[in-house]
N, C-alpha and C positions, 0 to 999 in steps of 0.2 A: 582899586587894588581889593583883592577879595582876601580878607582875613578868615573868615570862616570861625566866629566867636573869638580869635587869638586878638592881644593889644599890644602897644608900645612894642611894634616891628618895623617901625619906619627906618630907624636908623640902621639895626642890619639888612634890610633889604636894598638899601642905599649900599652899604657895603659890597654887597652881592652883585648889586648893578656895577659896579666897577670891576669888580673879577669877573662878571660873567662875558662883560662887554671885550674884557682885554683875553678873555678864552676864546669867543667868538673870532675875534679879529685874528687872533693866532692858527684859529682852522682854515678862515677864508686865506689866510698870508703863505699857506701851505698848497692854494691851489696850483696845478700845473698845467701842461698840455690835455691831461686826459687821455694820452696813447696807452695802449696797451701793450707794455715791454714783456709781460711775461711772469715769471715766478721773480721775486725780491733776490736780489745777490746774495751771496753767502755770506755767513759773519755770524757773530754772535758766539752765545752758548749752545749746551745741546736742546736737543726738541724736550718741551715740556718746562724750559725755563724762561718764559716770554720776557721777562725782566732783565735777565742777563743775555739775553739775545738782542735786544733791540738798541737800537742806534739813540743816536742825543735826540730825536726827535719822538724816541718813546715810541716808535713802528718797529714793530720785530721783523728782522734782517736775514734770518736765516732760511738755507735755499732746502726745501722740501720736496724739488720737484722735479729736479733735472735727471736724477740717477733712475727715475720711474722708466719699465721697460712696457713696450706696446707687444700686446697681447694679441698674435696673428687671428686667431680664432675668434675674437669680438671684434678685432676690424671688420670680417668678413662678414660680421651681423649690419654694417651699415649697407646702404644703397649702393648700387655701380657706380651713378654719377659722383655720388660723395667721395667714395675711394680714389675715381679717377681724377678728381678735382683737387684732392688731398685736402680739403678743409671743410669745417662747417661753419653756415654765416650765421653770427651769432646776434640778437638785439637785445641791448642793456642799455640801462640808463646811465650820464655819465657820471663820474665822481665828482665831489667838489671838496676839496679840501681834503680835513682827516676826520669828517663830521661824521659820515656814516660806518667809521670801522666798529669792530673788527670785519664788518661785510667787503667794504670795498673803501679805498680813499687814495689820495694821491701823495706820494713823499716828496721830497724837497728838490729830488730830478727830474720830478712830473711825470713818474713810472705811476701805473695804477696797480694797487696794492691791495690784498686784503684775502680774509678767508675764503671768500667766494673767489677769488680771483685764482689761489691757488688750487680749491678743488677744481675749477673748471681746465685749469691747464693741466693737472694731473689727470684728469677724465681724457683729454684730448692726446696726453702723451699713453695713455693704455691702449686708444683706439687707434694712434698712428696718424694723426691727423692735427692742423693747426686750428685756430679759431680765426676768421673773418669778422672783425670787430668794427660791427656799426651802432650808431646811437641813435636813440629814439627818446621818448619821453615815457614814465612808468605807464600811462593810460594807453599809449599805440604800441606796444610791443606786444602785446598778446594778438590784438588784430592783424599786426603784422606777420606773426608769425601764421595766423588763420589764410592769409591772403598768399602766403607764399614769398612774403620779402624776406623773413628769415628762415634756417631751417629751425632755430633754438632761441628762444628766450629765456633771460636769466634775468633777474631784477627784486630777489627774496619774495618770489611770488609763492604765497600760501593756498594749499590746494582748498579749494570750495568747490560744492554743489555745482555753483551756477559757472565757474571754471571748468569745471572736467566736463560740461554738457558739450564745450566748445574745441576744448585740446586737452592733450594729453599731459601728465604730469609723472616725471620719472623722478622722486625724491632723494635729496642728499643732505639734509638737516633738517632739524625740530625746531623752529624758533617759537615765537609765543607773543601776546600782545600785553605788554606791561608800563607800567607807570613809572616816571620820574619827574621828582618835584625841588622845589627850591627849599634849603635844609631848614629854613626857618620858617616856613612858610605852610608846606605840605603838611599832611598827618603822616604818622610815622609808617602806616601800613595801609594799602589801599588792593583790595583784592576782590571787588565788585563794583558794577555802574554807580550804585547808589554813594559808594565811598566818593564819588568825585561831586555828589549834588551842591551846588552853590561855586564851583569853582570855576575860574575859566581856563579852559583845555586846549592843548595847540595837537594838532596829529597833521598829516599828509593826505591830500586830496585823492580822489580816486584809488584807496585803498580799503582793505578790509576792517583797518583802524576806522575810517571812515562810515563803511556799512554797520561794525557794531554799534557806534556811537548813535547812528541813526536810528538803528532798529530798538536800543534803549529808550530814546529820549521820554519816554512816558514814565520810566521808573522813579523817576523822584517826585512827581506829580502824585505818582501813587504811593509814595510811602512819607508824604505829607513833609516833603523837602522842598527846596529853592531848586530849579535846574540849573546843570551844568550848563555853560557857554561853550560853544568851539569854534575855535578858529584854526582855518586852513593855512600852511604854509609847504610850498614846493621843495624848500631847504632847510634844514634845521640851526644852521646858524642864528637867524632870526627867531627861534623858537628857546635858544641857548640864551639870547640878548633878552628875550621877553620875562624868561624865570629869573633872570637877575633886575629888570626895571619895572617888575609887578603890573607888566601885561597880560604875563602867562604864569599861573599857580601849579599846572601839570602838563606833563608831555605824557600822550598815549603813543606807543609806537614799538617798534622789535624789542623783545628781550634781549638778544643779543648786545644789540648797540647800547641798551641804556643803560643794561650792566655795566660794560665797558666805558659810557659817560659817567655814572657814577663815579667810576674810579680815576676819572681823568680830567673833569670839570669840576675846579673848583666850586664848594659849598653847594653840593647837589646831593640826591641822596635817592638810591633805587627802592622804591616803595612797594612793588609786587606785582605779581603775575595773573592775570584773568583767567588766559586760555592758551593753550599750546594747539602749534598748526604745524603741521610738516610742508615742508618747503622744496620746491622742485625746478630741474630745468623743465621748462615748458614747449612741447612741441604740437606739430600739427596732429590732428584727432586721425589716429588709425596707423602713423608714420612708424616705421620698423626703428628709427633712430632712439625713440622712447626708450626702447629695450635694451637698444647698445649704450645707451648712457646711463642705465640702472646695471646693466651687469658688468659695466668699467667701474662704478661707483662699489659695489659688490667687491670687484677685485680689490680696491682699493683697500678695502675694509678688511677682506683675507690676509691682505699682504702688511699690513700694521701702519700704511702709507696716511691711510685715512687720521688714524689717530694721532700720527705724527703732526699731520696739519693743525689740527683741533688744539693740541699743545701748545704750536708755535703763537697761536694767537690768544693763548690765554683762556678758550673756552671749553676746556673738555666736559664732559656729559651732556652735550645738547648735539652730539650726532645721533643719526642713525642706526639701530644693529643691523639693519639690512634694508636695500635699496627697493622700493616697491615702485610699479607702474600704476598711476591713479588708486592712492591710497584713501580708504575711509576717510571722509569729511564729517566735521562737526555743526559746521552752518554754510 
């Protein structure tokens, strides 16, 4: 266990292990079929009041998509074969329980729900098409878009220089890279990589988080501090367990998800953000689909539907003011 100068923490940490294990098991127990059944069913309170709109599981349930109308002019921007087929083939990663909310999760009925789901279903409504959802893994989706297996990729992909060299992005939100820690182990604030020095850090493989940690591995030595140690997990449930049993001190992950987890996972706390990254739908390089997706997002913004979706999931202020194709990147 990494104490980083703290003492007498074993008893609280043991208590956290029990609580964290229960929380992780609850997340896994919520796993369903992973089928994409579209928007969540109507119910609950008004948009902008996620707590009153959530069911017994704490998942927001109000319908913010079904009333959205198709824009014929934007539908005409899609390639003829897409309009004829009536669907876009979407490559995405399968949701597991509720561990990646507010982005995606599976409700007790086995339906895929979340902010990303509502956004993509709203975009499909504007464009007058449906999604043909096909599942891959995070590292295989962009190659699948490149080789034509998928028309569009979506898995909270942050726009980077390297990615924009091989695919196009149509932005739909701003996420970032943030830190979540065990309440009685981690410091109160981490906003730089040197704040991780001496800690056991967990993140997902094949991600921008791995890239940032790898690129910054020498910063601790340069500051005269012990290096951080990195563990990689494809699912967040083991990370939550690790935060409880002392094998993980800090999680490095998406800002929206970690802020959400800090509110819903007992005895954890949000520590801060290191960078902000535009996130978007991924399309083949030069595909007209990117502009159609971007224009659809902008229509949702103009009509107020976009703000209602973000309010439903309790993350206002994290959206974009306008969607663009291939935004400027910071790394």
